[in-house]
N, C-alpha and C positions, 0 to 999 in steps of 0.2 A: 421469503420476503420475510417474512416477520423475523430474520433477522438481525436488523440492525430496531423492531421498535424491542425487540425482548432485549440487546446490549441498552437500549437510552433508559427500560425500563429499572433495572437492572444499578445501571450507571446511578439516573434517579435518587434507591433506596440508598446508596449507599452515601452517596449526599448528604440526606437525611438523615444515616446514622450519623453523618461526620458534626453536626450539629446539635444533635443530645448526647454528642462527646459518647456514641459509644464503641466500644472495645473498640481497635484501631485493625486486630486480624479479620475481626466478620464486618469490615470495613472496606478491606483488602480481598476478600474471601469474595464478593458481590461483584470489588472492583474487575479484580484477575477473569471471572465468568462474563462480564460483561465483553470486554477485550477480545476474547479469547472466539464466544459465540459473533461478536461482527469480520469475524477473520475464517471463518467457513467455509469450508466453499461449496460445503450445498444447503439447502436448505434445514431447516431446522424440524421443517414434520417430515423430514427424511428418517432423521435422531430419533425419529418421538418412533415410528412406525415401525423400525426397526431393535428396536428398544436398547440403543448405544449413544443415549444424552450422557449416561456419564463416563466415557470415552473421550469429553471436548472434558479438557484441564484446569477443575476448579470446580467440575457443577456435580452430586453430590443428590445423597436423598431428597434434604432440603429444599435447594436448588432444583434438583427434577423436575421439584413436585408443584414449582412454581409457576415452571415453565408450563407446563401442561396446562394447568389452570389456566397460565393467558394465550393459550394456542387454543384450545376449547370454547372457553367464556367471553377470551377481548381483554379481561383485565387480571389482577391479581390487587384477592385484601390485603395483604401484610401493607402494600400499597397504599390503599386507597385509607386504611386505617395510621401511615405511619402521614400521610400530605395533611391528613384531618392535625394530626401535633406540631404542625408549624405556623408559624402565619403563614396568609396568602401572600404570594404573589413568591415566596423568598425563595420558592426551587427556581424558576428565568432564571432571575440573578446569579442564581451558581452555576448556572449557563455559560456563562462568560468565565474561558481561561483566565486567569490571575484573579478572581472573586471565588475569596475561601470564604466558610464558613461563619467566617468571626466577622469579618468584611462586610458580609450580605446583612448579615443580624444589628450591624453595627447601621446600616444604608437603612434600614428600617424602622429603626426605634430612633433614628435618629431625625429622617427626612419622610420617615412614612414611605419612600418608596420602593415599588408593586413589579417594578419589569423594567426590562429596558427601555423602552423611550422616558419613563417618570429620570431615569441615571442619565439619560445624554441632555434631558429637562434642564436637570439640579446641576450639569458640569456647564452646563454651557453657560447659565448661572448663577457659575460658581460657589451655589450651595453649599460643596463639598470641601470648600477653604476656610481649615481651622477648628475642625471638625479630626479631635484627637487623635490619633494612628491614621488619616488618609494625608499623605505629605505630596507635594506635587507626583511622583516619580510615579505615584499608587495610583493618580491621577490619571496617566500618562498610561499607566500599564493599563488601565483597565477600554482608555476608548481604544488600544490598540485590540486587548480582548474582542472589544465589540466587532472588532473589523472581522477577526478570525472566526468570530460563530458565523457573523453576517456570508460571510464566503464561503463558510460549511455547509449551510444551509444550502447556500446557490448551486453549491457544485456536490458531486457523487466519488470518490476514492474510486479508483480503476478495479478493485474487486467487487467493491457494490454495483456497479455500472455491472460489470460481467457478468456476476449473480442475476441482476434483473433484464438485463439483455437474454440470456440463455432460456430461464424461461420462457419469454416472449418465443425465441425461436425453435426448441424443443416443438410447445403446443400447435406453431405452421408447420414443422416441417411435416406433422404424421398427415394432416392434407395432403389428398392424390394430386390434387388440380396445384400445389404450388413443384412449379420443374426443378428452381431455384434457388438462395436463398443469401443471404448476406447481412454483416452486419456493416455500416460506412459510420461514416463522424471522426469524435475525435476520438469513440470509443474505439475503430480500425485503428485509427495512427498512435494507441496503447495511449494517450495522453494522463496522467500522472492522476488526475482529476475529470472528472463528465460532468457536459447539463447535462444533455439530454441524451439520447439512444435515436437511431437511422436503421431502420432496417427496409433492406432493399428485395422485391420480389421477382422471379419470372412463372406470370402464370397468365392461362388463356379466359379466365377465367375472377377476374378483377374484383366483382362484384362480390361473390364469396366469400372473395380472401375479409373483403375489407365489416361485411357480416359477421366473417368467424370473429377474427383482431379487434376490433372494441367490441365484444361480448366473453373474452378471456377471461379468466380468475383474479385476472392482479389487478384490474381492468375499473377501475372509481370512479368515471369522467367521462365520457365523449366530448371532446376540444372543437375537434370538425371530425366530420363524414364525408368522402366523396367515393364518386366513382377509382380513382387509381388512387387518393393516394387518404389519410386518414389518420388520428390525432388525436388520444389519449392520454390523461393523468394516473397514476395509479394509487392504490392503496400510501404508498410513501411520498408520493407528491411529485414524484418521476415522470419529465413528459418523454412518452414512446412516440413518433409515428415512423410509419410505413406507407411506402410506396411499392406499388406494381408498374411495371415496366417490358415494353418489346424486349421479344428475346438479340435480335439484329443490337439493341441500344442496353445491356446489361453493361456490359463494357463502361457506355463511355457515361451513366447515369451513376456504377459505381466511381467514377475515380472522380468526374464530381461533386459528389455527395460526402466523396474519404476528405477532399480541402487539402488543409486549409488552403485556410482564402489567401493567402502572399502567393503561397504556390504555388495553386488556380488560374492567378494573375498570370503569372510570370511564365507558363506552361500557351496561354493563348496570346499574351506576349508570344512568342516564340513561333505560334500557331503564322501571326497576322507576317510577320518575316516570311513564313513558307508558303504565303499567301494559300493558306485555310484558315479554315474557321473551327473553333472544340467548345463544345456542349452537353450539355446533359445526354442528349439524343446521336452524338456522336459526331466525327471530326468530317469536316469537310473543304473542296475545294468546291467552289462556287456554290452551287446548286445539288452535288454531285457528293453523295454520300461515299464518302472512303472505306471508315472501317470506326468499330464500336462497340461492337458483341465482347471484345473483349479488354481489359485495360492495357494487355499487355501490342495487341494492335494498336491499341491510339502510341502506345508510346513507340511503334517501330515504327510509324505512319509519322510520326515524331523529326524519325534520325538518333532514341534515346535508348538506351538498354535498359529497363522494370526497374522501378525505383520503388524500396519499398515504402509500403505508408505511413509504416517509423520516421520514416526518415523527409517526411512532404513536408515541411517548413520553411521551408523558402528560408534557409541556410546556412546556404553554399551548394547543397546537394544537385541540384539542378548543373549547375557550370561546372564538379567533376563531375557530374551522368555521358554529359557533351565530349568530356574526352574521358570517356571511360572507366576513369580511377573510382571508379562510387567503392567501401569498405565491404568485403564478405562478410555480414552483420553475425555476431553469433543464434546461432540454435537450442533448441533447447537438447540435441539429441551430443549435444559436446557439452553438457553438464556430467562432469565423472564422479561429483560427490557434495554435499554440504558441511561446509564448512560456519556457519552458525545453527549450535541444537541443545534444547533443555531437556530435561530427561527427570526424573523425581528421587533426584537427589538431591536438585533443588526445587526449581518449583514448577517444573514440568507436567504432564497425566498421564506420562509414559516410560514405562522404565529401560534402560540402557538398550536391551536386547528388543525391545519392540519395535525401538524406533531405529537400532536397529536394518530390521525386517524390513519395516514400511518402507526405508530406502532400498533394498537388496530387491523387494519390488518395484521403486520406481526403475534397477537398474543402475543404478549407480553400483559403484564398485569402493565407498570410504563415507564415514561420515566422522565428523569430529566430535566428539557431545563436550557443548561448551558450558558447563553449569557455571552457574557466577558466586562470584566469592565472597568471603567474609566478609566485608563488611557491613555487603547488604542480606541484612537478617532477614528481609520485612519478604524477599525474594526465596529466602532456604537459604544465603547464603555457604560454602563450604568451610568450613574451618580444616587447617593442616591434618586433623584426624581423617576427617572425610574425606581426605584427598588419599592418600592411603585405601584406605576401602575400596574407594570408587576406583580406583588405579587394577590393584587387585583385582577387583568382575571382571573391565575391560580387558583384560589377560586372560580372564576363563572363558568370555563370550569369541572374545579374538582366536583361541585354541581351538572350539567348538565350528566359526562359519570358513567356509569355502568360497575365495574368490573372492573375501568380502574383506575393509579393516574399520576395527575401531580405532582412532587415534583419537589420546588422551588430550584435551585440551579447557581451556579455564575462561568464561567471561570475567577478563580479569576489573575491578572497578577501578580508573584516573580520579585520583585524589582530588582536593580544592587548587592544590598546586604543583602537579603533577605526576607524583609519587602511586605506582599500585597500590594493590593490596596485600598481594605477596614479597617477600623477600626473594633475591636474583635467587638464591639457592633451592630456592621451592619452582621457580616457574621455571628451568635450567630442565628439570623433567617432562614438562608436557613437549608431545609433540605437536596441539600451534595452544597460540597465544593470542585471545581475540581482546585487546581493552579498549573502552566503554566507560566514554563518562554519565550519569546515570545523576551528577548530582553539583547544585551550583551553576543554576543555566540561566541566573542571572549576573553574571561575573562579566566584566566589559568585552570587549573583542579579542584583546589583545591579551588580560589573562586566559582566557579558554582555545586562543592561539600557541599560548607559550604549553599550556595542559596537552594539548594536543601532543606539537612538536619536542617535547619530554616523555612525553610513553615512543613516540615514535625512534628516540635516540636511549632508548632501552634494549641491550641485546636478545635477549628474549619475547620479544614483541611478535607478533609477524603482523596481526590482522589493525586496522584503528573498525571499531561499529557502529551504524548508526551516524557518522562522524558529524549531524550539525542536532540532535536533539529531537527533532522536526517528531512531532505528532499532528495530521494530520485534523484539522478543526479541534483541538485544545492546545496545541502547540505549537507559535512559528517556528523556524529556524533561529535556532544562535546563530551569529551575524562569527567570523570567522578570515583569518586573512590566507586564503587560499595558497594564492603564489609563496608563502612563507611555509605553510605546509607539504608542500607538495614538495618544494625544494629538501622540503626532508625527509619527506619519503623517498623520495627516488633515491635520495643521501645516502638513504639506513636500508633500504631496503625494505620496506614496512606498505605492506599492500592494502589499500580503503576497501570497507564495504560499498555492497551495493545491499543497503538490505529491502531483502520483500515483505516485509510483512505491512500489509496493505495501507496501514494509518501511518508506517513512514517512509519506505519506496524513498530511503537515505542511504547513500548521498543521489542526489537528483540527475536526470538525463544533463543539464548544461555542464555542472563538478564533475559528472564521470568522463563527459568531450575533455576538460581543462585539466583533467586525472590523467589520460590519454597523451596529448598533447605535452604534458611534460615529463612525459617514460613511467609513470607511474599504475601500476599491476592493481585491476581489482579483485575484487574476492565476489563472488555475490550467493548472501546467505540468509536460511528465509529467519533462523528467529526464532524457531516452529518449539512449542511450549509442550505439540501433542505430531503422533505422527499422523492426523490429518491434514497436519499447518505445512507439516513439507510439502506436501502440492505448491505451495503459493512462491513454488519456486520460478514458476511463468512468470510473475510480476516485474520478478527482480531483471530476469531475461528480456522484461516487455523495457525497461526504464535503460540497458545497454544497449538495449540497437536504440534506441532516439539517440544514446551519447556515438553514436559509434562506433561502438567497440566490436573488433571481431573475437574468436575464437583463444586468438595471441594474448589479448589484454587482458582476459580476465584467465586464475590462477587455475581456481577446478576447476579448468577442464584436461589440466596435467593426470596424467597417471598417478599415484597415490606417492611411488616411484620419486617419479621426476616433482612432485609438487614440494614432498617434503626438504627434497634436494635446491632447488629453487628460491626455498624459503628463506636459509640458512641465511646468520648475517655475519 
């Protein structure tokens, strides 16, 4: 659970270095390492014990030592020294999205604003009005940034919640007294962000379970401790609730505590119409217990097929279930390859061959190496000359590999007017062209929409990557006219990406469903910058399932030959 702490510390170092006007590439090194550490699906302590720290993209000798120092002592000397070199409070302001080093320093120098509370009060009293460099739009963006920051602190990403929950579940599973264990709540429904974690257990010795649960290493505070239910807060501020229930009620409790609230209300009303009562202990006819051991029993008594947890949001799934028309949701086993992956040719941490071997171990039959294009210099974007060398390397690797293919791809930048970073005579050579916006996020809805539509209209663009530009906790999604964009995508046979990177999950579930309904196909890509990150595909699949997607809605469920035929324009 130190992943998030180290990531946050590295981001703070990057911000202080930026205030001090340090080398941009040194700043970028800390930012990149922070992003990649946050995205890990394993605890960073495992990387230390197995001497694998340098497998994390952007983590070299210096950063490895800083990570080890933090895990060992809880501090990093460089960070402590850097904090002393800037005015106290400045770092807190820099955590607000849209407040850069210059703005933070200006606010401190002019108004002695030291924290978010000071800033909110100053805005309320109009003290920022008239300060050189602070415009009305700047103040609007600062207020929006404060809201994003507060929301980010209140909730975890799906990846953070999964990692935190796994630590508890792994420890509790080792107890012989645990007969069965499951995650419930919004994490089981695989929501993009999660407020707290619910764990359900079957055990004949609940008191022993509670004693062990409240004393686990991750626990910082015990919020409540009872015979069958306890709540704790972790070192990272995550609330975890654990309940022990009887075997005959486990399915009913799992159903009840998985939610959502609106879904449960809908099912309770359905039960009442049938003369039944449903609660966390079971489903009853009067006082007669009918079912509760499994969720399947509950649904059967209600005359419904099983409804997957990801669908339980009262968005029409109950009505479809009653007519037995629920979609067959996509599963991990349906994925044949990853269509958004980076290598050491740009800003990745592994070679093409290493990424291919890792993908093979996951059971894939292909992978698209989509390194950045030339204008994104800070991410090591490839020149046209670089591309020729990269293509030769891919050809050599493909001759060696059996039953697997590396696709020659690019993540090509879409500029401020919608033009692409490579000319068409270069783009036509790629197997896969993924187009993405990396700059100009503050353009109007109309401008951003036009940029994406123009990219869709290019004959050689196959996929639009991370379409709304969202980065959880630091950058909100920008506004787009999806009706127009999806119309353009459908007419040009352009797919839209579900980016599995934990801070992105972009498109979100609602827009995935809109895409499906308008006939636009999706591609699930991890945006991996290391072999380890390929495993984040599961988060993209979670979004797809919440978006009601089936295997046929996602292009990387096709074989490589089917895929290359399907994406032709």
